[in-house]
C-alpha positions as CSV (number, residue, x, y, z in Angstrom):
1,M,117.4,-124.7,-16.9
2,K,116.3,-121.3,-18.2
3,R,112.9,-121.5,-16.3
4,T,114.7,-122.6,-13.2
5,I,117.0,-119.6,-13.2
6,I,114.1,-117.2,-13.6
7,S,112.0,-118.9,-11.0
8,V,114.8,-118.5,-8.5
9,T,115.2,-114.9,-9.5
10,I,111.5,-114.1,-9.1
11,L,111.5,-115.7,-5.6
12,I,114.5,-113.7,-4.6
13,V,113.1,-110.4,-5.8
14,S,109.6,-111.0,-4.6
15,I,110.0,-112.7,-1.3
16,I,113.4,-111.3,0.0
17,S,112.4,-107.9,-1.2
18,I,114.6,-105.9,1.0
19,S,115.8,-100.3,2.7
20,S,118.0,-99.1,5.2
21,Q,116.0,-96.0,5.8
22,T,114.7,-95.0,9.2
23,V,111.2,-95.5,10.3
24,H,109.6,-92.2,9.4
25,S,106.5,-92.6,11.7
26,M,108.7,-92.1,14.7
27,Y,110.4,-88.9,13.6
28,F,107.9,-86.5,15.0
29,M,107.5,-88.2,18.4
30,D,108.9,-85.5,20.7
31,K,108.8,-87.7,23.8
32,W,110.4,-90.8,22.2
33,S,113.7,-91.6,24.1
34,L,115.9,-92.3,21.1
35,R,114.7,-89.3,19.0
36,N,118.3,-87.9,19.0
37,T,119.3,-90.8,16.7
38,Y,117.3,-89.0,13.9
39,N,118.7,-85.6,14.5
40,A,121.6,-84.9,16.9
41,S,119.9,-81.7,18.1
42,F,116.7,-83.4,19.1
43,A,116.4,-84.2,22.8
44,P,113.7,-86.4,24.4
45,E,111.5,-85.3,27.3
46,Y,113.3,-87.5,29.8
47,G,116.8,-88.9,30.2
48,Y,116.8,-92.6,29.6
49,F,118.5,-96.0,29.8
50,A,117.6,-98.4,27.0
51,L,117.5,-102.1,27.8
52,P,120.2,-104.1,25.9
53,V,118.8,-105.3,22.6
54,L,115.2,-104.7,23.8
55,G,116.0,-101.0,23.8
56,G,115.7,-100.8,20.0
57,I,115.3,-103.3,17.2
58,D,114.9,-101.8,13.7
59,L,114.3,-104.1,10.7
60,G,113.9,-102.8,7.2
61,F,113.0,-104.4,3.8
62,S,112.2,-102.8,0.4
63,S,112.2,-103.6,-3.3
64,N,111.0,-101.7,-6.3
65,V,109.6,-104.8,-7.9
66,G,107.2,-107.5,-6.9
67,L,105.4,-110.6,-8.2
68,S,103.2,-108.5,-10.5
69,N,106.4,-107.4,-12.4
70,F,107.1,-111.0,-13.6
71,T,103.7,-112.7,-13.9
72,Y,100.2,-112.1,-15.4
73,P,96.9,-113.9,-15.2
74,Y,95.7,-115.7,-18.4
75,K,92.4,-117.5,-18.2
76,T,92.6,-119.6,-15.1
77,E,96.3,-119.7,-14.7
78,L,99.2,-117.4,-13.7
79,Y,101.8,-117.1,-16.5
80,T,105.4,-115.7,-16.1
81,F,106.8,-113.2,-18.5
82,L,108.9,-116.0,-20.1
83,H,105.8,-117.8,-21.5
84,Q,105.2,-117.5,-25.2
85,K,102.5,-115.1,-26.2
86,P,99.1,-116.8,-26.1
87,A,97.7,-117.3,-29.6
88,D,94.4,-115.4,-28.9
89,L,96.3,-112.2,-27.7
90,T,97.6,-109.5,-30.1
91,V,100.2,-108.2,-27.6
92,D,102.7,-110.3,-25.6
93,P,102.0,-109.6,-21.9
94,G,105.5,-110.6,-21.1
95,L,107.0,-107.8,-23.2
96,T,104.5,-105.4,-21.5
97,L,105.9,-106.5,-18.1
98,L,109.4,-105.9,-19.3
99,D,108.6,-102.4,-20.4
100,A,107.4,-101.6,-16.8
101,L,110.5,-102.8,-15.1
102,N,113.1,-100.3,-13.7
103,P,116.5,-99.7,-15.4
104,V,117.9,-101.1,-12.1
105,N,115.8,-103.4,-10.0
106,S,116.8,-103.3,-6.4
107,I,116.6,-105.4,-3.2
108,R,117.4,-103.8,0.1
109,Q,117.6,-105.1,3.7
110,S,118.8,-103.6,7.0
111,L,119.0,-104.5,10.6
112,N,119.9,-102.3,13.6
113,L,120.2,-103.7,17.1
114,N,120.6,-101.2,20.0
115,L,123.1,-103.0,22.3
116,L,123.4,-100.2,24.9
117,S,122.0,-96.7,25.0
118,C,121.5,-94.0,27.6
119,G,121.1,-90.2,27.8
120,I,121.0,-87.7,30.6
121,Y,120.3,-84.0,31.0
122,L,122.9,-81.7,32.5
123,K,122.1,-78.7,34.7
124,D,122.1,-76.2,31.7
125,K,119.5,-78.3,29.8
126,S,122.1,-79.7,27.6
127,F,121.8,-83.4,26.7
128,I,124.5,-86.0,26.5
129,S,124.1,-89.5,25.2
130,L,125.9,-92.8,24.6
131,N,124.8,-95.4,22.0
132,V,126.2,-98.7,21.1
133,S,124.5,-100.5,18.2
134,M,125.1,-103.2,15.6
135,K,124.2,-102.7,12.0
136,E,123.9,-104.9,8.9
137,N,122.9,-103.8,5.4
138,L,122.3,-105.8,2.2
139,N,122.0,-104.2,-1.2
140,M,121.4,-106.1,-4.5
141,N,121.1,-104.7,-8.0
142,L,119.5,-106.6,-10.9
143,P,119.7,-104.6,-14.2
144,L,116.9,-104.6,-16.7
145,D,118.9,-106.3,-19.4
146,L,119.2,-109.4,-17.2
147,F,115.4,-110.0,-17.6
148,R,115.5,-108.9,-21.3
149,F,118.1,-111.5,-22.0
150,M,116.0,-114.2,-20.2
151,K,112.9,-113.2,-22.2
152,L,114.2,-112.3,-25.6
153,G,117.5,-114.1,-26.1
154,M,118.0,-114.2,-29.9
155,V,115.1,-112.0,-30.8
156,N,116.2,-111.0,-34.3
157,S,119.0,-111.8,-36.7
158,T,121.0,-108.6,-36.6
159,N,121.3,-106.9,-33.2
160,N,120.9,-108.9,-30.0
161,T,123.0,-107.0,-27.4
162,Y,122.5,-106.9,-23.6
163,D,124.3,-104.8,-21.0
164,L,124.3,-106.4,-17.5
165,K,126.7,-103.9,-16.0
166,N,126.4,-103.2,-12.2
167,L,124.9,-106.7,-11.6
168,G,126.0,-107.5,-8.0
169,F,125.4,-107.3,-4.3
170,N,127.0,-105.8,-1.2
171,L,126.6,-107.1,2.5
172,T,128.1,-105.1,5.3
173,G,128.1,-105.5,9.1
174,F,129.6,-103.1,11.7
175,T,129.3,-101.9,15.3
176,Q,129.2,-98.3,16.1
177,V,129.8,-96.5,19.4
178,G,128.5,-93.0,19.5
179,V,128.7,-90.1,22.0
180,G,126.3,-87.2,21.4
181,Y,125.9,-83.8,22.8
182,S,123.2,-81.1,22.2
183,R,122.4,-77.7,23.8
184,D,120.4,-74.5,23.3
185,I,122.2,-71.7,21.6
186,N,119.3,-69.4,22.5
187,S,115.5,-69.7,23.0
188,Q,115.1,-70.4,19.2
189,I,118.1,-72.5,18.2
190,R,119.4,-75.8,19.4
191,V,122.4,-77.6,17.9
192,G,123.8,-81.1,18.4
193,A,126.6,-83.4,17.2
194,T,127.4,-87.1,17.6
195,V,130.8,-88.7,17.1
196,K,130.8,-92.4,16.2
197,M,133.6,-95.0,16.3
198,L,133.0,-97.7,13.7
199,L,134.1,-101.2,14.2
200,G,133.8,-103.2,10.9
201,Q,132.9,-106.9,11.3
202,F,132.5,-108.0,7.7
203,S,131.9,-106.7,4.2
204,E,131.4,-108.9,1.1
205,S,130.5,-107.8,-2.4
206,I,130.5,-108.9,-6.0
207,N,130.0,-106.4,-8.8
208,Y,130.4,-106.5,-12.5
209,S,131.7,-103.2,-14.0
210,K,131.3,-104.9,-17.5
211,F,128.9,-107.7,-18.5
212,D,128.2,-107.5,-22.3
213,I,126.3,-110.2,-24.2
214,S,126.1,-110.2,-27.9
215,L,124.2,-112.8,-29.8
216,A,124.4,-113.3,-33.6
217,Q,123.5,-116.1,-36.1
218,D,127.1,-117.3,-36.4
219,Q,128.6,-116.5,-32.9
220,Y,127.7,-115.8,-29.3
221,Q,130.1,-113.4,-27.5
222,I,130.2,-112.6,-23.7
223,N,132.7,-110.2,-22.2
224,T,132.9,-109.5,-18.4
225,V,135.0,-107.7,-15.9
226,G,134.0,-108.4,-12.3
227,E,135.4,-107.9,-8.8
228,S,134.8,-109.7,-5.5
229,L,135.8,-108.4,-2.1
230,M,135.7,-110.2,1.2
231,M,136.9,-108.1,4.1
232,S,136.7,-110.5,7.0
233,D,137.8,-114.0,7.9
234,L,134.2,-114.8,8.7
235,I,133.6,-116.1,5.2
236,S,136.2,-118.0,3.2
237,F,136.5,-120.0,0.0
238,G,139.0,-122.7,-1.1
239,K,141.3,-122.1,-4.2
240,D,142.0,-124.4,-7.1
241,A,145.5,-125.0,-8.6
242,N,145.4,-121.8,-10.6
243,N,144.5,-119.6,-7.6
244,Y,140.9,-119.2,-8.5
245,Y,138.3,-119.2,-5.7
246,D,136.4,-122.4,-5.5
247,L,132.8,-121.4,-4.6
248,S,131.9,-125.0,-3.8
249,Q,134.2,-124.7,-0.7
250,F,132.2,-121.9,0.9
251,K,132.7,-121.7,4.6
252,V,131.3,-119.5,7.5
253,D,133.3,-119.7,10.7
254,P,131.5,-117.6,13.5
255,S,134.6,-118.0,15.8
256,K,136.4,-115.7,13.3
257,L,133.9,-112.9,13.7
258,K,136.2,-110.0,14.8
259,T,137.0,-106.4,14.1
260,S,138.3,-106.3,10.5
261,G,138.0,-102.5,9.9
262,F,138.0,-99.2,11.8
263,G,136.6,-95.8,11.0
264,F,134.6,-92.8,12.3
265,A,131.3,-91.1,11.4
266,F,129.5,-88.0,12.5
267,D,125.9,-86.8,13.0
268,L,125.2,-83.1,12.8
269,G,121.8,-81.4,13.6
270,V,120.1,-78.1,14.2
271,T,116.5,-77.1,15.1
272,Y,115.1,-73.6,14.7
273,K,111.9,-72.1,16.1
274,P,111.0,-69.0,14.2
275,I,107.7,-68.7,16.0
276,D,106.3,-70.4,19.1
277,K,104.4,-73.3,17.4
278,L,106.7,-74.0,14.4
279,T,109.9,-76.0,14.5
280,L,112.2,-76.4,11.6
281,A,115.1,-78.9,11.6
282,A,117.9,-80.3,9.5
283,S,120.4,-83.0,10.0
284,I,123.0,-85.2,8.3
285,N,123.6,-88.7,9.9
286,D,126.3,-91.3,9.5
287,L,128.7,-89.2,7.5
288,G,131.8,-91.4,7.5
289,S,133.6,-94.5,6.4
290,I,135.4,-97.7,7.4
291,S,138.9,-98.6,6.5
292,W,139.3,-102.3,6.2
293,N,142.5,-104.1,7.2
294,K,144.5,-105.1,4.2
295,S,145.7,-108.3,5.9
296,L,142.1,-109.6,6.1
297,I,141.0,-108.6,2.6
298,K,140.4,-111.3,0.0
299,K,140.1,-109.7,-3.5
300,G,139.2,-111.6,-6.6
301,E,139.1,-110.4,-10.3
302,A,137.1,-112.1,-13.1
303,T,137.9,-111.0,-16.7
304,S,136.4,-113.3,-19.3
305,A,135.8,-113.3,-23.0
306,V,133.7,-116.3,-24.1
307,S,132.9,-117.0,-27.8
308,F,130.8,-119.8,-29.1
309,S,130.3,-120.4,-32.8
310,G,128.9,-124.0,-32.6
311,F,130.6,-127.4,-32.7
312,S,133.0,-128.3,-35.5
313,N,134.7,-131.4,-37.0
314,I,132.1,-133.7,-35.5
315,D,132.7,-137.4,-36.0
316,I,129.4,-138.6,-37.5
317,A,130.1,-142.2,-36.8
318,N,130.6,-141.6,-33.0
319,L,128.7,-138.3,-32.6
320,N,131.4,-137.4,-30.0
321,V,131.3,-133.7,-29.1
322,Q,132.1,-134.2,-25.4
323,S,135.5,-132.5,-25.5
324,Q,134.1,-129.4,-27.2
325,L,131.2,-129.4,-24.8
326,D,133.6,-129.5,-21.9
327,S,135.6,-126.6,-23.4
328,L,132.4,-124.5,-23.7
329,I,131.4,-125.3,-20.1
330,N,134.8,-124.4,-18.8
331,S,134.8,-121.1,-20.7
332,M,131.3,-120.2,-19.4
333,S,132.4,-121.1,-15.8
334,N,135.1,-118.4,-16.1
335,L,132.3,-115.7,-15.9
336,V,131.9,-116.4,-12.3
337,K,135.5,-117.4,-11.4
338,F,137.4,-114.8,-9.4
339,K,141.2,-115.1,-9.3
340,D,142.9,-114.2,-6.0
341,T,144.6,-110.8,-6.3
342,S,147.0,-109.3,-3.8
343,V,146.0,-106.2,-1.9
344,S,148.7,-103.7,-1.0
345,S,146.7,-101.2,1.1
346,N,143.6,-100.9,3.2
347,I,140.3,-100.4,1.5
348,S,138.0,-97.6,2.6
349,E,134.2,-97.8,2.2
350,S,131.6,-95.2,3.0
351,I,128.7,-96.3,5.2
352,P,125.0,-95.5,4.3
353,S,124.1,-91.9,5.2
354,N,120.9,-89.9,5.3
355,T,120.0,-86.2,5.2
356,N,116.7,-84.9,6.9
357,I,114.9,-81.6,6.5
358,S,111.7,-81.2,8.4
359,A,109.0,-78.8,9.5
360,E,106.4,-79.4,12.2
361,Y,103.6,-77.2,13.6
362,N,101.8,-77.7,17.0
363,I,98.2,-76.7,16.4
364,F,97.4,-75.9,20.1
365,G,100.9,-75.3,21.5
366,N,100.2,-77.5,24.5
367,K,103.1,-79.9,25.2
368,N,100.8,-82.4,27.0
369,Q,97.7,-82.5,24.7
370,D,98.1,-81.5,21.1
371,I,97.9,-82.2,17.4
372,T,101.0,-81.8,15.4
373,V,101.4,-81.8,11.6
374,G,104.7,-82.3,10.0
375,L,106.6,-82.7,6.7
376,L,109.9,-84.6,6.3
377,F,112.2,-84.8,3.3
378,Q,114.9,-87.5,3.5
379,N,117.7,-88.5,1.2
380,Y,119.2,-91.9,1.8
381,T,122.5,-92.7,0.1
382,A,124.2,-96.0,0.1
383,K,127.1,-97.5,-1.9
384,S,125.2,-98.4,-5.0
385,Y,122.0,-96.3,-4.8
386,S,120.2,-93.3,-3.5
387,V,116.6,-92.7,-2.5
388,N,114.6,-89.5,-2.0
389,E,111.4,-89.6,0.2
390,L,108.9,-87.0,1.1
391,V,106.7,-87.9,4.2
392,G,103.7,-86.1,5.6
393,A,102.8,-86.8,9.3
394,I,100.0,-86.1,11.8
395,T,100.6,-86.8,15.5
396,L,98.0,-87.0,18.1
397,K,98.7,-86.5,21.8
398,P,95.4,-87.2,23.7
399,L,97.2,-87.5,27.0
400,S,100.6,-86.4,28.2
401,W,102.1,-89.9,28.0
402,I,100.4,-91.2,24.9
403,A,101.3,-90.3,21.3
404,I,100.0,-91.8,18.0
405,S,101.5,-90.8,14.7
406,G,100.4,-91.6,11.2
407,T,102.5,-90.9,8.0
408,C,102.1,-91.0,4.3
409,E,105.0,-91.1,1.8
410,F,104.2,-89.0,-1.3
411,L,106.9,-90.0,-3.8
412,R,106.0,-93.7,-4.0
413,K,103.6,-94.8,-6.8
414,D,102.2,-97.8,-4.9
415,A,99.4,-97.7,-2.3
416,N,101.5,-99.3,0.5
417,R,103.2,-96.1,1.7
418,F,101.5,-95.5,5.0
419,G,103.0,-95.7,8.4
420,L,101.8,-95.9,12.0
421,A,103.6,-95.4,15.4
422,L,102.6,-95.6,19.0
423,N,104.7,-94.2,21.9
424,L,103.9,-94.6,25.6
425,S,105.9,-92.6,28.0
426,P,104.6,-92.5,31.6
427,K,107.1,-91.1,34.1
428,W,109.2,-94.3,34.5
429,I,109.2,-96.0,31.2
430,N,109.1,-95.4,27.4
431,L,107.7,-98.1,25.1
432,Y,107.3,-97.7,21.4
433,I,106.4,-99.7,18.3
434,A,106.3,-98.3,14.8
435,S,106.1,-99.5,11.2
436,D,106.2,-97.9,7.7
437,F,104.3,-99.3,4.8
438,I,102.2,-101.5,7.0
439,A,99.6,-102.7,4.5
440,P,101.5,-104.4,1.6
441,K,99.2,-106.2,-0.8
442,V,100.2,-110.0,-1.0
443,N,98.9,-113.1,-2.7
444,K,97.6,-116.2,-0.9
445,Q,101.2,-117.4,-0.4
446,S,102.1,-114.0,1.3
447,I,104.4,-113.0,-1.6
448,P,104.3,-109.2,-2.2
449,I,102.4,-108.4,-5.5
450,Y,103.9,-105.0,-6.0
451,G,107.1,-103.4,-5.2
452,T,107.0,-102.8,-1.5
453,G,108.8,-101.5,1.5
454,F,108.5,-102.5,5.2
455,N,110.3,-100.9,8.1
456,M,109.5,-101.9,11.7
457,S,110.9,-100.6,15.0
458,V,110.3,-101.5,18.6
459,G,112.0,-100.7,21.9
460,L,111.8,-100.3,25.6
461,S,113.7,-97.9,27.9
462,I,113.6,-96.6,31.5
463,N,113.2,-92.9,32.0
464,L,115.8,-91.2,34.2
465,G,114.4,-87.7,34.8
466,K,113.7,-84.6,32.9
467,P,115.4,-81.1,32.8
468,K,114.1,-78.3,35.0
469,D,112.4,-75.4,33.3
């Protein structure tokens, strides 16, 4: 059973390794139609109409662990960190793998579908845009002590304690409708803002604020405090006689996918050109929250204290311990049993946001054929984690309608931190495809060997005209 649990965990972490960050390699594409989505003050070369769905599809995956964090080669086989130390080795490779794990091991995934998007220039070179998109984000946290408990268990006779606090996940889906406006203040400064209406479709989460495990020779003790939230009728569970959610009666009803929450968010951006060839920019995106309707919220609480000191008063003649075993199983099941709790008010949740600060320099100062070098710092903040990234970029524009951008992320330790983007923008169309971290190292079964990230974006739009000089 123990090996089954860890095998499933390794597969989840290694295969579903999942970031909600934007695709960095598109940031410095000045002729890209949807560039204003990265900074509200950015404006593309042309007005545009993005085709529904095909106008923009963004998919992101990331994890700070991979297969190499849980397995090691020994002779001709691949061992997991749960294997006992081979007799001919002085150091247990499994413990070495544990030491290399992060305090919180994360899995992230994001999806952004552009349902409708368009933008036009006004006579004064100001730019106005409309964007309707659907977003989904998944975040999962696996604390280090989860894997220490699996590996070590009762490692010594005195102190065997494990803290699995913050074990949990969050899944959110919402639609946003944004209206943006940008304009020049003078020849050096341009500002922009976007107001977004947020329509929440669903939000599900489970999180343990306390999950303590203490193992001793005479007693095992587990204490937990957890909370589950389901803010939609899309997913439902049955209940037992004591008002506990019955996870075996899990149901998904697509017909009940409707607006369950409402909110607003804002994008703010500014660009500054201190000299002709240099552009500095800063923005904050998706600063806002969703308030979920209390009538659609299903909240569960799990508070458990499980003690086990062995079986007692055993009938030697019958060897009957079934009743005590049933009691133990029932106590352990309370760790994941959430009791329905009434909700008296709406619940507000912040949506993931990011802050961008960038600098770019045009070497030749020619808007049609040029080479641009850029540096981007981004902070991405979600409900349960925050990430800082520093990205360098070089963009080649051999022709007025072709741009190729390559990026490198400097704060990551692995070698899979490179990105590449291609943007084609002849007078009547804009086509782009981009990906960050495009060269992950995988094994023969295509499972990422190291912690990896992968963002991909593709889209097609029709150009509507450019402003007059």
